[in-house]
N, C-alpha and C positions, 0 to 999 in steps of 0.2 A: 504494500500500500504506500502511496506517495501522499505527503501532506504539504499542501500549498497554502501560503498566507495570502489573504486578500485584504486590501486597505484602500480607502478612498477619502477624498475631500479633506486632505491634511491642511490645506491653505497655509503653507509655509511652516507648519509646526509639527514636529515629530515628538509625540508624547513618549516619555521613558516607559510608560506602561505598555504602549503599543510595541516598542522595540523588544521589551521583555516577552510579551505574548508571541512575538514572531520568531524568537531566537532558535527554535528547533525545526523550522520549515525548510523544505528543499528549494523552494522558488517563491517569489513574491509577485503578486499582480497588484498594480496600483491603477485604480479605475478613474483617475483624473482629478482635477483641481488640486494639483500638486503644490503649486505656488512658488516653489523654488527648487532649483537643481540640487540644493543641499539636502533636501528630503530624500531624493533618490540616492545620493551619496551615502547617507546614513543607512538606508535599507540595503544597499549593496554590500555593506559590511557583514550582513547576515547571510544573504543568498542572492542569486541572480534575480534581476527584476525585469518584468515586462510592464511598461507604463503607457498610458494614453493621455492625450491632452484633454483637459476640461475647459469649461468656459472662463476660468480665471487664468489659464495658462496661455501665454502669448508666444507667437513665433512658431517655428517649425522644430523645436527641440524634441517634441513627442508627436507621434502620429495620432490621427483622429480615432483610428481603430487598430486593433492588433489581433493576430491569431497566434496562439501558442499551443503546441502539442506537448502534453505531459502524461506520461504513463499510458500512451496509446490513445488518449482522449483529446479531441480538438476543442479548444476553448476560444470563444470570441469575446473580445474586450472592447467596450464602448463607454463613454462617460454617461450619456443620457439615453435611457431606453427609448425615449420618444424619437430618437434619431435612427433607430434600427430599421434598415431598409432591405433586409433579406429575410428569408425563411430559414432560421437556424437548423431546423430538422432536415430540410431538403439539402442544405449545404453540408450536412454531416457533422454539425457541432453537437457536443454533449452538454455544453453549458454556455450561457451568456452572462458575462460579468459586467456590472454597471454600477454607477454611483449617482451623483448629482442631487438626489432628493434628501440626503443626510439621514434617511430612514432605512434601517436594515430590513431586508426582506428576502425570502426565498420561496420559490414556487416551481414545481415540476409541471410542465405542459408539453404534451405530445412527446414525451421522452427526453425533453431538454430541461436542464436546471437553469432557472433565471435567478441570479444571486446578486444582491446588493449588500455589501458589508456594513453599510451605514457610514457615519463620519468618524474619523479618528483625529480630527483637528479640533479647533476651538468649538466648544459646545454652542449649538445653535438651535433655535426653535424648541428649547426644552427637551430635546431628544437625547437619549443616552449616547455616550461615546462608545464606539464599537469597532471591531475588526471582524474578519471571518477566516475560516479554514475551509479548504476543499480537500476531501479525501478521494483519491483516485485509486480504484481497485478494478483490475480487469476491464478497463475502459469505462467503467461506471463511476459517476461522480455523485458524492453526497456533500452537503454543506453544513456548517455550524457557525452560528453567530455568537460572538463572545463580547459581552458588555464589560468594558474596562472600569475598574474602580478608580475614578478620578474625582 
């Protein structure tokens, strides 16, 4: 089984609690609104990082979408689920990772996991601060939302 860390909406701020929670993952996916390349530098000290651009990220430092294959499973990464312009199941994706709303969520639809880890940056909208984990086993993906004590 592979364990992947998922983080989003850091907005220039990497909480020590998030770094601690991610310390044993094999790969990290950042679903946008990074805010500063220093965030990615911190995450790369833990594991390889796949990151996409969010609405607060400017320039071409990160792509708008990314595809990563981990443990035989294809994962599509986009910041806002409202911008999804493909059928993930038809395209062969096991999961769609997204952020933007700051609200953690996961739902399986038509064999595809839609997963938002919530926001790991500054608290907003009175929502909990959270990250997520994906567990990949035999090309099947399950998710877990982790609320950080901050």
